[in-house]
KETORLUM-27208 format. One record per residue (C-alpha): residue number from 0; chain; x, y, z. Coordinates in nm, 4 decimals, always signed. Layout:
<atoms>
@n->NUM	chain->A	px->X	py->Y	pz->Z
...
</atoms>
This chain:
<atoms>
@n->0	chain->A	px->-1.4072	py->-7.1130	pz->+0.6982
@n->1	chain->A	px->-1.6301	py->-6.9440	pz->+0.4443
@n->2	chain->A	px->-1.4514	py->-6.9862	pz->+0.1137
@n->3	chain->A	px->-1.6965	py->-6.8080	pz->-0.1105
@n->4	chain->A	px->-1.5369	py->-6.5496	pz->-0.3337
@n->5	chain->A	px->-1.7636	py->-6.2561	pz->-0.4163
@n->6	chain->A	px->-1.7856	py->-6.1042	pz->-0.7614
@n->7	chain->A	px->-1.6392	py->-5.7863	pz->-0.6158
@n->8	chain->A	px->-1.3357	py->-5.9750	pz->-0.4871
@n->9	chain->A	px->-1.2810	py->-6.1449	pz->-0.8220
@n->10	chain->A	px->-1.3117	py->-5.8161	pz->-1.0091
@n->11	chain->A	px->-1.0330	py->-5.6555	pz->-0.8061
@n->12	chain->A	px->-0.7677	py->-5.8374	pz->-1.0048
@n->13	chain->A	px->-0.9128	py->-5.6791	pz->-1.3188
@n->14	chain->A	px->-0.8759	py->-5.3362	pz->-1.1655
@n->15	chain->A	px->-0.5213	py->-5.4211	pz->-1.0662
@n->16	chain->A	px->-0.4328	py->-5.5155	pz->-1.4215
@n->17	chain->A	px->-0.5809	py->-5.1941	pz->-1.5542
@n->18	chain->A	px->-0.4437	py->-4.9569	pz->-1.2904
@n->19	chain->A	px->-0.1232	py->-5.1452	pz->-1.1976
@n->20	chain->A	px->-0.2147	py->-5.1110	pz->-0.8315
@n->21	chain->A	px->-0.2010	py->-5.3821	pz->-0.5635
@n->22	chain->A	px->-0.5181	py->-5.5843	pz->-0.5195
@n->23	chain->A	px->-0.6362	py->-5.6641	pz->-0.1692
@n->24	chain->A	px->-0.9458	py->-5.8592	pz->-0.0791
@n->25	chain->A	px->-1.1796	py->-5.7066	pz->+0.1775
@n->26	chain->A	px->-1.2360	py->-6.0527	pz->+0.3210
@n->27	chain->A	px->-0.9799	py->-6.1398	pz->+0.5886
@n->28	chain->A	px->-0.8800	py->-6.4976	pz->+0.6587
@n->29	chain->A	px->-1.0180	py->-6.6675	pz->+0.9659
@n->30	chain->A	px->-0.7340	py->-6.6883	pz->+1.2230
@n->31	chain->A	px->-0.5549	py->-7.0190	pz->+1.2639
@n->32	chain->A	px->-0.4952	py->-7.0905	pz->+1.6309
@n->33	chain->A	px->-0.2329	py->-7.3599	pz->+1.6457
@n->34	chain->A	px->+0.0613	py->-7.2850	pz->+1.8700
@n->35	chain->A	px->+0.3170	py->-7.5616	pz->+1.8113
@n->36	chain->A	px->+0.5456	py->-7.3929	pz->+1.5595
@n->37	chain->A	px->+0.8416	py->-7.5815	pz->+1.4148
@n->38	chain->A	px->+1.1741	py->-7.3962	pz->+1.4260
@n->39	chain->A	px->+1.2589	py->-7.5746	pz->+1.1041
@n->40	chain->A	px->+1.0105	py->-7.3728	pz->+0.9045
@n->41	chain->A	px->+0.9575	py->-7.0631	pz->+1.1173
@n->42	chain->A	px->+1.2505	py->-6.8236	pz->+1.0962
@n->43	chain->A	px->+1.2630	py->-6.4531	pz->+1.1615
@n->44	chain->A	px->+1.5125	py->-6.1757	pz->+1.0931
@n->45	chain->A	px->+1.4697	py->-5.8076	pz->+1.1797
@n->46	chain->A	px->+1.1036	py->-5.8685	pz->+1.2580
@n->47	chain->A	px->+1.0352	py->-6.0392	pz->+0.9257
@n->48	chain->A	px->+1.0070	py->-6.3961	pz->+0.8089
@n->49	chain->A	px->+1.3157	py->-6.5087	pz->+0.6204
@n->50	chain->A	px->+1.2692	py->-6.6737	pz->+0.2877
@n->51	chain->A	px->+1.1515	py->-7.0225	pz->+0.3650
@n->52	chain->A	px->+1.2259	py->-7.3228	pz->+0.1483
@n->53	chain->A	px->+1.0630	py->-7.6614	pz->+0.1779
@n->54	chain->A	px->+1.2520	py->-7.8634	pz->+0.4415
@n->55	chain->A	px->+1.0935	py->-8.1923	pz->+0.3405
@n->56	chain->A	px->+1.3107	py->-8.2691	pz->+0.0400
@n->57	chain->A	px->+1.5267	py->-8.4779	pz->+0.2732
@n->58	chain->A	px->+1.2697	py->-8.7553	pz->+0.2253
@n->59	chain->A	px->+1.3445	py->-8.7829	pz->-0.1455
@n->60	chain->A	px->+1.5383	py->-9.0842	pz->-0.2699
@n->61	chain->A	px->+1.9042	py->-8.9873	pz->-0.2967
@n->62	chain->A	px->+2.0903	py->-9.2002	pz->-0.5539
@n->63	chain->A	px->+2.4481	py->-9.3223	pz->-0.5220
@n->64	chain->A	px->+2.5145	py->-9.1637	pz->-0.8629
@n->65	chain->A	px->+2.3270	py->-8.8775	pz->-1.0255
@n->66	chain->A	px->+2.2130	py->-8.8870	pz->-1.3895
@n->67	chain->A	px->+2.4935	py->-8.8841	pz->-1.6466
@n->68	chain->A	px->+2.3774	py->-8.6235	pz->-1.8971
@n->69	chain->A	px->+2.6442	py->-8.7233	pz->-2.1492
@n->70	chain->A	px->+2.5223	py->-9.0835	pz->-2.1853
@n->71	chain->A	px->+2.1892	py->-9.1495	pz->-2.3558
@n->72	chain->A	px->+2.2143	py->-9.5085	pz->-2.4799
@n->73	chain->A	px->+2.0633	py->-9.6640	pz->-2.1622
@n->74	chain->A	px->+2.2839	py->-9.9710	pz->-2.1895
@n->75	chain->A	px->+2.3941	py->-9.9699	pz->-1.8245
@n->76	chain->A	px->+2.1251	py->-10.0752	pz->-1.5812
@n->77	chain->A	px->+2.1567	py->-9.9886	pz->-1.2138
@n->78	chain->A	px->+2.0081	py->-10.0929	pz->-0.8846
@n->79	chain->A	px->+1.7239	py->-9.8560	pz->-0.7980
@n->80	chain->A	px->+1.5911	py->-9.8087	pz->-0.4492
@n->81	chain->A	px->+1.2392	py->-9.9190	pz->-0.3791
@n->82	chain->A	px->+0.9636	py->-9.6603	pz->-0.4131
@n->83	chain->A	px->+0.6121	py->-9.7155	pz->-0.2819
@n->84	chain->A	px->+0.3189	py->-9.4857	pz->-0.2170
@n->85	chain->A	px->+0.1632	py->-9.7419	pz->+0.0171
@n->86	chain->A	px->+0.1902	py->-9.8008	pz->+0.3933
@n->87	chain->A	px->+0.1986	py->-9.4335	pz->+0.4873
@n->88	chain->A	px->+0.2076	py->-9.3282	pz->+0.8522
@n->89	chain->A	px->-0.1305	py->-9.2493	pz->+1.0035
@n->90	chain->A	px->-0.0252	py->-8.8953	pz->+1.0952
@n->91	chain->A	px->+0.1310	py->-8.6247	pz->+0.8780
@n->92	chain->A	px->+0.2452	py->-8.2665	pz->+0.9244
@n->93	chain->A	px->+0.0053	py->-7.9856	pz->+0.8407
@n->94	chain->A	px->+0.1201	py->-7.6401	pz->+0.7330
@n->95	chain->A	px->-0.0892	py->-7.3391	pz->+0.8378
@n->96	chain->A	px->-0.0624	py->-6.9662	pz->+0.8820
@n->97	chain->A	px->-0.1658	py->-6.7645	pz->+1.1837
@n->98	chain->A	px->-0.3187	py->-6.4528	pz->+1.0338
@n->99	chain->A	px->-0.3796	py->-6.2558	pz->+1.3535
@n->100	chain->A	px->-0.1166	py->-5.9945	pz->+1.2738
@n->101	chain->A	px->+0.0078	py->-5.8183	pz->+0.9615
@n->102	chain->A	px->+0.3004	py->-6.0619	pz->+0.9480
@n->103	chain->A	px->+0.1601	py->-6.4168	pz->+0.9275
@n->104	chain->A	px->+0.3184	py->-6.6782	pz->+1.1499
@n->105	chain->A	px->+0.4008	py->-7.0212	pz->+1.0100
@n->106	chain->A	px->+0.2482	py->-7.2870	pz->+1.2327
@n->107	chain->A	px->+0.2769	py->-7.6630	pz->+1.2111
@n->108	chain->A	px->+0.0571	py->-7.9333	pz->+1.3580
@n->109	chain->A	px->-0.0219	py->-8.2985	pz->+1.2979
@n->110	chain->A	px->-0.3292	py->-8.4430	pz->+1.1341
@n->111	chain->A	px->-0.4590	py->-8.7794	pz->+1.0151
@n->112	chain->A	px->-0.7073	py->-8.6254	pz->+0.7708
@n->113	chain->A	px->-0.6085	py->-8.5842	pz->+0.4060
@n->114	chain->A	px->-0.8774	py->-8.3176	pz->+0.3670
@n->115	chain->A	px->-0.7261	py->-8.1102	pz->+0.6485
@n->116	chain->A	px->-0.5356	py->-7.8604	pz->+0.4334
@n->117	chain->A	px->-0.4951	py->-7.4905	pz->+0.5034
@n->118	chain->A	px->-0.7110	py->-7.2771	pz->+0.2762
@n->119	chain->A	px->-0.7640	py->-6.9118	pz->+0.2007
@n->120	chain->A	px->-0.9676	py->-6.7169	pz->-0.0491
@n->121	chain->A	px->-0.7987	py->-6.5866	pz->-0.3599
@n->122	chain->A	px->-0.6855	py->-6.2293	pz->-0.2876
@n->123	chain->A	px->-0.6694	py->-6.2741	pz->+0.0895
@n->124	chain->A	px->-0.4366	py->-6.0281	pz->+0.2631
@n->125	chain->A	px->-0.2872	py->-6.2986	pz->+0.4843
@n->126	chain->A	px->-0.1613	py->-6.4991	pz->+0.1867
@n->127	chain->A	px->-0.0225	py->-6.1905	pz->+0.0137
@n->128	chain->A	px->+0.1608	py->-6.0900	pz->+0.3311
@n->129	chain->A	px->+0.3007	py->-6.4408	pz->+0.3713
@n->130	chain->A	px->+0.4375	py->-6.4506	pz->+0.0165
@n->131	chain->A	px->+0.5826	py->-6.0997	pz->+0.0412
@n->132	chain->A	px->+0.7533	py->-6.1611	pz->+0.3760
@n->133	chain->A	px->+0.8408	py->-6.5308	pz->+0.3838
@n->134	chain->A	px->+0.8972	py->-6.6268	pz->+0.0208
@n->135	chain->A	px->+1.1211	py->-6.3489	pz->-0.1132
@n->136	chain->A	px->+1.4935	py->-6.2928	pz->-0.1467
@n->137	chain->A	px->+1.7106	py->-6.0797	pz->-0.3742
@n->138	chain->A	px->+1.5237	py->-6.2061	pz->-0.6823
@n->139	chain->A	px->+1.2112	py->-6.0268	pz->-0.8090
@n->140	chain->A	px->+1.0159	py->-6.3533	pz->-0.8396
@n->141	chain->A	px->+0.9020	py->-6.5074	pz->-0.5080
@n->142	chain->A	px->+0.9757	py->-6.8728	pz->-0.4391
@n->143	chain->A	px->+0.6198	py->-7.0031	pz->-0.4662
@n->144	chain->A	px->+0.4753	py->-7.2474	pz->-0.7166
@n->145	chain->A	px->+0.1205	py->-7.2173	pz->-0.8506
@n->146	chain->A	px->-0.1072	py->-7.4838	pz->-0.9966
@n->147	chain->A	px->-0.4682	py->-7.4676	pz->-1.1154
@n->148	chain->A	px->-0.6958	py->-7.7608	pz->-1.0373
@n->149	chain->A	px->-1.0666	py->-7.8196	pz->-1.0769
@n->150	chain->A	px->-1.2864	py->-8.1133	pz->-1.1511
@n->151	chain->A	px->-1.2729	py->-8.3248	pz->-0.8341
@n->152	chain->A	px->-1.0432	py->-8.5833	pz->-0.9931
@n->153	chain->A	px->-0.7815	py->-8.8113	pz->-0.8444
@n->154	chain->A	px->-0.4219	py->-8.6990	pz->-0.8771
@n->155	chain->A	px->-0.2768	py->-8.8936	pz->-1.1684
@n->156	chain->A	px->+0.0774	py->-9.0223	pz->-1.2092
@n->157	chain->A	px->+0.1984	py->-8.7323	pz->-1.4256
@n->158	chain->A	px->+0.0382	py->-8.4802	pz->-1.1877
@n->159	chain->A	px->+0.2227	py->-8.6522	pz->-0.9046
@n->160	chain->A	px->+0.5441	py->-8.6479	pz->-1.1061
@n->161	chain->A	px->+0.5095	py->-8.2716	pz->-1.1502
@n->162	chain->A	px->+0.4731	py->-8.2171	pz->-0.7751
@n->163	chain->A	px->+0.7683	py->-8.4465	pz->-0.7003
@n->164	chain->A	px->+0.9828	py->-8.2623	pz->-0.9549
@n->165	chain->A	px->+0.9014	py->-7.9342	pz->-0.7800
@n->166	chain->A	px->+1.0095	py->-8.0849	pz->-0.4495
@n->167	chain->A	px->+1.3367	py->-8.2185	pz->-0.5912
@n->168	chain->A	px->+1.4402	py->-7.9277	pz->-0.8141
@n->169	chain->A	px->+1.2572	py->-7.6211	pz->-0.6820
@n->170	chain->A	px->+1.2079	py->-7.6607	pz->-0.3040
@n->171	chain->A	px->+0.9429	py->-7.3888	pz->-0.2878
@n->172	chain->A	px->+0.8382	py->-7.1847	pz->+0.0084
@n->173	chain->A	px->+0.4815	py->-7.2956	pz->-0.0618
@n->174	chain->A	px->+0.2736	py->-7.4669	pz->-0.3279
@n->175	chain->A	px->-0.0470	py->-7.2774	pz->-0.4025
@n->176	chain->A	px->-0.3253	py->-7.4768	pz->-0.5670
@n->177	chain->A	px->-0.5967	py->-7.2542	pz->-0.7114
@n->178	chain->A	px->-0.9518	py->-7.3742	pz->-0.7688
@n->179	chain->A	px->-1.2716	py->-7.4887	pz->-0.6011
@n->180	chain->A	px->-1.1428	py->-7.8355	pz->-0.5065
@n->181	chain->A	px->-0.8217	py->-8.0228	pz->-0.4397
@n->182	chain->A	px->-0.6999	py->-8.3536	pz->-0.5817
@n->183	chain->A	px->-0.7438	py->-8.6788	pz->-0.3930
@n->184	chain->A	px->-0.6266	py->-9.0378	pz->-0.4152
@n->185	chain->A	px->-0.3136	py->-9.2392	pz->-0.3253
@n->186	chain->A	px->-0.0625	py->-9.0157	pz->-0.5062
@n->187	chain->A	px->-0.2073	py->-8.7087	pz->-0.3362
@n->188	chain->A	px->-0.1930	py->-8.8769	pz->+0.0056
@n->189	chain->A	px->+0.1720	py->-8.9646	pz->-0.0491
@n->190	chain->A	px->+0.2682	py->-8.6143	pz->-0.1533
@n->191	chain->A	px->+0.0939	py->-8.4601	pz->+0.1468
@n->192	chain->A	px->+0.3212	py->-8.6734	pz->+0.3659
@n->193	chain->A	px->+0.6240	py->-8.5661	pz->+0.1644
@n->194	chain->A	px->+0.5607	py->-8.1913	pz->+0.1538
@n->195	chain->A	px->+0.2831	py->-8.0400	pz->+0.3631
@n->196	chain->A	px->+0.3552	py->-7.6776	pz->+0.2669
@n->197	chain->A	px->+0.0464	py->-7.6662	pz->+0.0450
@n->198	chain->A	px->-0.2142	py->-7.3904	pz->+0.0499
@n->199	chain->A	px->-0.5514	py->-7.4285	pz->-0.1171
@n->200	chain->A	px->-0.6343	py->-7.0923	pz->-0.2751
@n->201	chain->A	px->-1.0081	py->-7.1190	pz->-0.3091
@n->202	chain->A	px->-1.1907	py->-6.9726	pz->-0.6060
@n->203	chain->A	px->-1.4500	py->-7.0886	pz->-0.8537
@n->204	chain->A	px->-1.3568	py->-7.1384	pz->-1.2169
@n->205	chain->A	px->-1.4177	py->-6.8075	pz->-1.3981
@n->206	chain->A	px->-1.6662	py->-6.8290	pz->-1.6832
@n->207	chain->A	px->-1.6678	py->-6.4630	pz->-1.7849
@n->208	chain->A	px->-1.3815	py->-6.2149	pz->-1.8215
@n->209	chain->A	px->-1.4293	py->-5.8511	pz->-1.9203
@n->210	chain->A	px->-1.7884	py->-5.9459	pz->-2.0152
@n->211	chain->A	px->-1.6617	py->-6.2143	pz->-2.2540
@n->212	chain->A	px->-1.7877	py->-6.5676	pz->-2.1934
@n->213	chain->A	px->-1.4911	py->-6.8046	pz->-2.1859
@n->214	chain->A	px->-1.5544	py->-7.0765	pz->-2.4395
@n->215	chain->A	px->-1.3301	py->-7.3544	pz->-2.3061
@n->216	chain->A	px->-1.2452	py->-7.4641	pz->-1.9536
@n->217	chain->A	px->-0.8825	py->-7.4332	pz->-2.0617
@n->218	chain->A	px->-0.9445	py->-7.0619	pz->-2.1209
@n->219	chain->A	px->-1.0580	py->-7.0382	pz->-1.7592
@n->220	chain->A	px->-0.7326	py->-7.1998	pz->-1.6505
@n->221	chain->A	px->-0.5381	py->-6.9548	pz->-1.8670
@n->222	chain->A	px->-0.7074	py->-6.6631	pz->-1.6943
@n->223	chain->A	px->-0.6547	py->-6.8133	pz->-1.3485
@n->224	chain->A	px->-0.2796	py->-6.8532	pz->-1.3969
@n->225	chain->A	px->-0.2427	py->-6.4929	pz->-1.5121
@n->226	chain->A	px->-0.4499	py->-6.3660	pz->-1.2206
@n->227	chain->A	px->-0.2525	py->-6.5769	pz->-0.9723
@n->228	chain->A	px->+0.0767	py->-6.4260	pz->-1.0897
@n->229	chain->A	px->-0.0625	py->-6.0726	pz->-1.0989
@n->230	chain->A	px->-0.1741	py->-6.1139	pz->-0.7388
@n->231	chain->A	px->+0.1212	py->-6.3033	pz->-0.5873
@n->232	chain->A	px->+0.4022	py->-6.3548	pz->-0.8361
@n->233	chain->A	px->+0.5911	py->-6.6830	pz->-0.8530
@n->234	chain->A	px->+0.6174	py->-6.9826	pz->-1.0846
@n->235	chain->A	px->+0.3131	py->-7.1257	pz->-1.2572
@n->236	chain->A	px->+0.3234	py->-7.4864	pz->-1.3806
@n->237	chain->A	px->+0.0705	py->-7.6948	pz->-1.5672
@n->238	chain->A	px->-0.0113	py->-8.0058	pz->-1.3680
@n->239	chain->A	px->+0.1621	py->-8.2248	pz->-1.6266
@n->240	chain->A	px->+0.4723	py->-8.0067	pz->-1.6633
@n->241	chain->A	px->+0.7748	py->-8.1551	pz->-1.4860
@n->242	chain->A	px->+1.0962	py->-7.9844	pz->-1.3846
@n->243	chain->A	px->+1.4226	py->-8.1546	pz->-1.4813
@n->244	chain->A	px->+1.6748	py->-7.9268	pz->-1.3121
@n->245	chain->A	px->+1.6786	py->-7.6265	pz->-1.0765
@n->246	chain->A	px->+1.5249	py->-7.3093	pz->-1.2186
@n->247	chain->A	px->+1.6166	py->-7.0564	pz->-0.9510
@n->248	chain->A	px->+1.8495	py->-6.8783	pz->-1.1947
@n->249	chain->A	px->+1.5390	py->-6.7712	pz->-1.3901
@n->250	chain->A	px->+1.3884	py->-6.5979	pz->-1.0881
@n->251	chain->A	px->+1.6305	py->-6.3089	pz->-1.1455
@n->252	chain->A	px->+1.4260	py->-6.1966	pz->-1.4476
@n->253	chain->A	px->+1.1110	py->-5.9893	pz->-1.4113
@n->254	chain->A	px->+0.9212	py->-6.2230	pz->-1.6411
@n->255	chain->A	px->+1.0034	py->-6.5476	pz->-1.8236
@n->256	chain->A	px->+0.8257	py->-6.7684	pz->-2.0758
@n->257	chain->A	px->+0.9456	py->-7.0105	pz->-2.3396
@n->258	chain->A	px->+0.8324	py->-7.1076	pz->-2.6873
@n->259	chain->A	px->+0.6231	py->-7.4136	pz->-2.7599
@n->260	chain->A	px->+0.6417	py->-7.3599	pz->-3.1356
@n->261	chain->A	px->+0.8441	py->-7.0974	pz->-3.3253
@n->262	chain->A	px->+0.5376	py->-6.8725	pz->-3.3620
@n->263	chain->A	px->+0.3734	py->-6.9376	pz->-3.0244
@n->264	chain->A	px->+0.4753	py->-6.9098	pz->-2.6623
@n->265	chain->A	px->+0.4116	py->-7.1913	pz->-2.4193
@n->266	chain->A	px->+0.2007	py->-7.1207	pz->-2.1124
@n->267	chain->A	px->+0.2847	py->-7.4469	pz->-1.9332
@n->268	chain->A	px->+0.5532	py->-7.2547	pz->-1.7392
@n->269	chain->A	px->+0.5263	py->-6.8858	pz->-1.6541
@n->270	chain->A	px->+0.7731	py->-6.7231	pz->-1.4150
@n->271	chain->A	px->+0.6869	py->-6.3726	pz->-1.3058
@n->272	chain->A	px->+0.7277	py->-6.1126	pz->-1.0403
@n->273	chain->A	px->+0.4053	py->-5.9900	pz->-0.8877
@n->274	chain->A	px->+0.1995	py->-5.7718	pz->-1.1213
@n->275	chain->A	px->+0.4585	py->-5.7726	pz->-1.4012
@n->276	chain->A	px->+0.3865	py->-5.5351	pz->-1.6881
@n->277	chain->A	px->+0.3959	py->-5.8189	pz->-1.9425
@n->278	chain->A	px->+0.1299	py->-6.0032	pz->-1.7409
@n->279	chain->A	px->-0.0976	py->-5.7004	pz->-1.7376
@n->280	chain->A	px->-0.0675	py->-5.6561	pz->-2.1134
@n->281	chain->A	px->-0.1420	py->-6.0252	pz->-2.1649
@n->282	chain->A	px->-0.4386	py->-6.0070	pz->-1.9305
@n->283	chain->A	px->-0.5867	py->-5.7031	pz->-2.1029
@n->284	chain->A	px->-0.5886	py->-5.8954	pz->-2.4301
@n->285	chain->A	px->-0.8917	py->-6.0747	pz->-2.2871
@n->286	chain->A	px->-1.0643	py->-5.7368	pz->-2.2771
@n->287	chain->A	px->-0.9479	py->-5.5975	pz->-2.6099
@n->288	chain->A	px->-0.8817	py->-5.8999	pz->-2.8289
@n->289	chain->A	px->-1.0473	py->-6.2141	pz->-2.6887
@n->290	chain->A	px->-1.1073	py->-6.4795	pz->-2.9526
@n->291	chain->A	px->-1.2933	py->-6.8029	pz->-2.8888
@n->292	chain->A	px->-1.0123	py->-6.9979	pz->-3.0504
@n->293	chain->A	px->-0.8320	py->-7.2679	pz->-2.8539
@n->294	chain->A	px->-0.4831	py->-7.1198	pz->-2.8248
@n->295	chain->A	px->-0.5141	py->-6.7619	pz->-2.9482
@n->296	chain->A	px->-0.4995	py->-6.5634	pz->-2.6226
@n->297	chain->A	px->-0.2936	py->-6.8243	pz->-2.4378
@n->298	chain->A	px->-0.0145	py->-6.8767	pz->-2.6924
@n->299	chain->A	px->-0.0385	py->-6.6394	pz->-2.9897
@n->300	chain->A	px->-0.0986	py->-6.3193	pz->-2.7945
@n->301	chain->A	px->+0.2057	py->-6.3535	pz->-2.5646
@n->302	chain->A	px->+0.4199	py->-6.4282	pz->-2.8689
@n->303	chain->A	px->+0.3036	py->-6.1027	pz->-3.0297
@n->304	chain->A	px->+0.3621	py->-5.9146	pz->-2.7047
@n->305	chain->A	px->+0.7136	py->-6.0590	pz->-2.6809
@n->306	chain->A	px->+0.7917	py->-5.9219	pz->-3.0273
@n->307	chain->A	px->+0.6452	py->-5.5820	pz->-2.9473
@n->308	chain->A	px->+0.7915	py->-5.5491	pz->-2.5969
@n->309	chain->A	px->+1.1128	py->-5.7561	pz->-2.5869
@n->310	chain->A	px->+1.2400	py->-5.5532	pz->-2.2916
@n->311	chain->A	px->+0.9569	py->-5.6917	pz->-2.0743
@n->312	chain->A	px->+1.0318	py->-6.0622	pz->-2.1155
@n->313	chain->A	px->+1.3135	py->-6.3145	pz->-2.0933
@n->314	chain->A	px->+1.2456	py->-6.5866	pz->-2.3513
@n->315	chain->A	px->+1.3871	py->-6.9216	pz->-2.2471
@n->316	chain->A	px->+1.3876	py->-7.0804	pz->-2.5933
@n->317	chain->A	px->+1.2208	py->-7.4210	pz->-2.6049
@n->318	chain->A	px->+1.3624	py->-7.5391	pz->-2.2728
@n->319	chain->A	px->+1.0236	py->-7.5899	pz->-2.1058
@n->320	chain->A	px->+0.8347	py->-7.7757	pz->-2.3795
@n->321	chain->A	px->+1.0793	py->-7.9733	pz->-2.5894
@n->322	chain->A	px->+0.9654	py->-8.2059	pz->-2.7498
@n->323	chain->A	px->+0.6414	py->-8.0222	pz->-2.8272
@n->324	chain->A	px->+0.3005	py->-8.1693	pz->-2.9077
@n->325	chain->A	px->+0.3929	py->-8.2173	pz->-3.2735
@n->326	chain->A	px->+0.6709	py->-8.4561	pz->-3.1675
@n->327	chain->A	px->+0.5027	py->-8.6250	pz->-2.8740
@n->328	chain->A	px->+0.6186	py->-8.9671	pz->-2.9969
@n->329	chain->A	px->+0.9684	py->-8.8660	pz->-2.8871
@n->330	chain->A	px->+0.8310	py->-8.8603	pz->-2.5334
@n->331	chain->A	px->+0.6221	py->-9.1782	pz->-2.5511
@n->332	chain->A	px->+0.8145	py->-9.4044	pz->-2.7932
@n->333	chain->A	px->+1.1777	py->-9.2922	pz->-2.7948
@n->334	chain->A	px->+1.4587	py->-9.1814	pz->-2.5654
@n->335	chain->A	px->+1.4959	py->-8.8105	pz->-2.6151
@n->336	chain->A	px->+1.8053	py->-8.6266	pz->-2.4915
@n->337	chain->A	px->+1.6610	py->-8.3669	pz->-2.2529
@n->338	chain->A	px->+1.9950	py->-8.2662	pz->-2.0969
@n->339	chain->A	px->+1.9446	py->-7.8942	pz->-2.1667
@n->340	chain->A	px->+1.5765	py->-7.8828	pz->-2.0739
@n->341	chain->A	px->+1.4575	py->-7.7005	pz->-1.7650
@n->342	chain->A	px->+1.1327	py->-7.8930	pz->-1.7910
@n->343	chain->A	px->+0.9109	py->-8.1022	pz->-2.0129
@n->344	chain->A	px->+0.5391	py->-8.0995	pz->-2.0845
@n->345	chain->A	px->+0.4232	py->-8.4609	pz->-2.0680
@n->346	chain->A	px->+0.0871	py->-8.4111	pz->-2.2493
@n->347	chain->A	px->-0.0712	py->-8.6443	pz->-1.9978
@n->348	chain->A	px->-0.4163	py->-8.6468	pz->-2.1579
@n->349	chain->A	px->-0.2717	py->-8.8248	pz->-2.4621
@n->350	chain->A	px->-0.0793	py->-9.0953	pz->-2.2761
@n->351	chain->A	px->-0.3159	py->-9.3940	pz->-2.2544
@n->352	chain->A	px->-0.0716	py->-9.6640	pz->-2.1422
@n->353	chain->A	px->-0.0365	py->-9.7947	pz->-1.7878
@n->354	chain->A	px->+0.2207	py->-9.6010	pz->-1.5878
@n->355	chain->A	px->+0.3164	py->-9.6093	pz->-1.2214
@n->356	chain->A	px->+0.6337	py->-9.6128	pz->-1.0068
@n->357	chain->A	px->+0.6858	py->-9.9849	pz->-1.0761
@n->358	chain->A	px->+0.6396	py->-9.9692	pz->-1.4530
@n->359	chain->A	px->+0.8782	py->-9.6766	pz->-1.5020
@n->360	chain->A	px->+1.1688	py->-9.8697	pz->-1.3449
@n->361	chain->A	px->+1.2210	py->-10.0595	pz->-1.6717
@n->362	chain->A	px->+1.0331	py->-9.8350	pz->-1.9152
@n->363	chain->A	px->+1.2826	py->-9.7642	pz->-2.1951
@n->364	chain->A	px->+1.1441	py->-9.4317	pz->-2.3199
@n->365	chain->A	px->+1.1547	py->-9.0624	pz->-2.2379
@n->366	chain->A	px->+0.8593	py->-9.1120	pz->-2.0016
@n->367	chain->A	px->+1.0685	py->-9.3701	pz->-1.8177
@n->368	chain->A	px->+1.3918	py->-9.1708	pz->-1.8020
@n->369	chain->A	px->+1.2182	py->-8.8515	pz->-1.6888
@n->370	chain->A	px->+1.0208	py->-9.0383	pz->-1.4233
@n->371	chain->A	px->+1.3279	py->-9.2179	pz->-1.2862
@n->372	chain->A	px->+1.5257	py->-8.8932	pz->-1.2858
@n->373	chain->A	px->+1.2575	py->-8.7302	pz->-1.0690
@n->374	chain->A	px->+1.1606	py->-9.0172	pz->-0.8394
@n->375	chain->A	px->+1.4955	py->-9.1995	pz->-0.8070
@n->376	chain->A	px->+1.7405	py->-8.9188	pz->-0.8806
@n->377	chain->A	px->+1.8919	py->-9.1072	pz->-1.1769
@n->378	chain->A	px->+1.7543	py->-9.1522	pz->-1.5287
@n->379	chain->A	px->+1.9127	py->-9.4911	pz->-1.6017
@n->380	chain->A	px->+1.7089	py->-9.8098	pz->-1.6341
@n->381	chain->A	px->+1.6665	py->-10.0136	pz->-1.3173
@n->382	chain->A	px->+1.7792	py->-10.3746	pz->-1.2962
@n->383	chain->A	px->+1.4234	py->-10.4737	pz->-1.2096
</atoms>
C-alpha cells in the first residue's frame, strides 16, 4: 500500500478547521481482501456496524480482590499472579478493514509477523467511515483512542503500561497510532497478542503549520493530536499517560481537558467529538498566535480559550495529571493517593531507574502501585 500523504491531503485538515467542514482525503484505501470475519468483532444492526468494543480484555489478569482505594499504607502484601511478556504464541490475530463499500467490514485473520498491521493514510475515507459507523453510540465522542508515535524506537515500559491501561479501563473500538512508523520490541509484541485492534494511521511528522516552522518535535506532536481529533474525534493520550479508572462518563461532553497547573491546561489527555469548536479555535492559534516557546500553544492557549469560551469545554480539574511535573517525586519516591484520578502522566523521560513487570511487584512507590493496578488489577505490594 502506498502510504505517502500528499501536501494537498495534509492541508485539508487546515481547511476543515477554518471552514468547519468535513475533511475527506481524495486517496482511497487499498481494499483488504480477507474473508474470515469473526462474529465476536463484526456486528451489524439496521445495515450499520454496532459500536464495537475490544473483546480481548478477557486476557487481562483478573485479581481475586480489586484495589482498596481507602487503604494507602501498603502494609498488607498479597499473592500476585505471574506476568510475563515472553513465550508468546507464534500466531496472533490481525485486525483489518475491508474498504470495498461505503460501510467498512471488520475482518480478522491470523499472522506471525509483528510488522503485519493494518494501515491507512491520515484522512482516508475508509477509516472515517469505520469510526463513524462502528465506534459510536449515544455519546458525542467516539470510542477510539489516539496516540502519536515517531522515531523508530522500541516500546518502553511506560508506553506499554499506557496501552495496557487503555485495554483494562477503556476497551476501545480501535487504537489509532499516528505517525510514519510504529513501535517495536518485546512489549509491543506482547500487546499485539493482547489487543490486535490497532490501526497505523500513516503520516509524516509535520514541520510547518500555516507557514510557521514548528520549532520542536513536541510542537509537531501537538499539531498531530489536534488534527487527529478534528478528523476523527475520540480520546487522545500521550504515550506515557496511563488510565486508572474508566473514563466513558467523560465521552458525554463535547470536549474535555484538564489542568496540569492552575494557569495551564494539560494536553496529555484530550477527549473530543469530531471537529469540536474548541479544537478548531485551538488549532487556529497556530495560524494567528504561534510562538516558538515550549508550552505556549499547547498549554497556555487552551487555558485562555477555556476562560473565554467556558461553554465549549468541560474542565476535569487535575484528574489527568496529578501529581504534575513540579511534584514528580511523589510519583517516583513516594506513595501518592491517586484514588480520584482518572489518569496519571508518568513523565517517562525523567524516570532513569530500571523498571519492568518483575520490579514493580515489590516497588513501594506510586510507580509501583499504578503499575500493579494496571497489570495485576490490584495496587497492593506483591509477596514476591
